[in-house]
N, C-alpha and C positions, 0 to 999 in steps of 0.2 A: 443491580445497576444503580450507578449514581444519578443525580439529577441531570448532570451534563451528559453523561451516556444516554439517558432516555430521551432527552433533547434532541442529540445529534442522530440517534436511531431513527426517530420520527422522520427527521429530514432526509436521511439516506434512504428510506423506504420510498419517499416521493420521486427519486431518480428512476428514469426509465430503465427496466430490467434489461432491455438489449444493450445498454452502453455500461452497466456496471454490476448489478446484483450482489450487493454487499451482504454479508453473514456476520452475526455477532458472536463472540466468544469462539472463534473459529480456531480450529487446531492446525498449528503448522509446526511440525517437528515436536520437540519437547514444550513448546510455547503455546499460549492462548492468546491470540490478538483480540483487543477490544471488537474491532471490525476488520473485515477483510474481503476484498473481491479478488478471488482466485483467477477469474478471468482477465481481470486487468492487471493482476499482480501489484495490488495497492493494499497496504495495511495501515489502519488508523488507530493511534493509540491516544486515549484522553486521560491526561495526568492529573493528579492533585498535587498539594504542596509537598509531599513526601518525595517526589521525584526530582525536587531541587537539591537533595542532600547527597553528599559525595558518594557514599555507599549505593544509594539508588541509582545515580547517574552512571556508576561503573556497570551496574547490572543492566541498565537500559542501552548502554553501548554494546555489551556483549550480545544482548538481544537483538539489537538493530543490525549488528555484524551478521549474525546468523540469518536473520531474515533477508537481508540483502544478498548474502551469498546463495540464497535459493531463488533469487530473482524478483524480490519484492521491493518495492519503494515504500519507505515508511515515513508517514506523515504524523507528527506529534502536536498535539495541542493541550493547552492548559484548560482546566475546567473552566476558568472565569472567561476564557476566549469563547468556549462553545455556549455559555450562558449569556454573555452581553454582546457577542460579534459574530452571531451564527452566519450572517450573510457573508462576511469575509472568509469563514472557515469553509462554507460549502463552495465559494468561488475557488480556493486552492485545491479542494477535492475535485471539483469538476475539472480544473486545469490537469490535474495528475491523472484522471480518467481519460481524458481526451488528448493526452500529449501527443504531439504530432511526430517528434522525433524519438525513434526507439534506439536507446543505447546498445552497444554491443552486449552480447551474452557473457556471463562470467565463466561459462565452461564451453569454449568454441567447439565446433565440431572437428573431428580428427582429420587430417589432410586426405584420407581416402574417402571420406563422404564428399568432398569437393570434386574429387576427380568422377566420382560416380554420378555426379549431377545432383547430389543433395545440398543441404543447407540454404535453400532458397528462402528469401524473408517471408514471413507470414503477414496476414492482414493485421491492421492496427484494431485494437479494443473496440473503438467507437463504431467501427463498421459491423460490429456483432459477430465477429469471428474470434476464434480462439487465438491467443496471443502466444508467442514463443517465450521462453526463459529470457526476460531482459533485466539485467542488473542495473538498478537504479539507486542513486545516491538517496541519503536521508534528507528530508526537509525539515529544518527546524522552524517552528512557527511559534 
């Protein structure tokens, strides 16, 4: 882990488990997210300077598209943001975890589920319940 990842990990572990429970190096499909809360469908990536290069940007876009298609919201932070502005970083993470509006799912239920009474909305993450698959946009930080 980089120094920035260590610092963020320490802060993530201070969040109440009922609202988040982040894991580090979490496997999601073919990728390993720096940090992920499967319950809240939030992925956090901490990027160094190499992520500003064109080739790495393309790789990051592909990875983000995959994670978003699986219902995760991707938050990206630069190492220096985590090291120098941790309060602001944690505020953005807190807001993502406690997001009030649940966006539509990327793969809606088939029509027959609605006729059978299925497809009811689930509880939000901050209420400590499992969350449905909500497709969320990438947040550039």
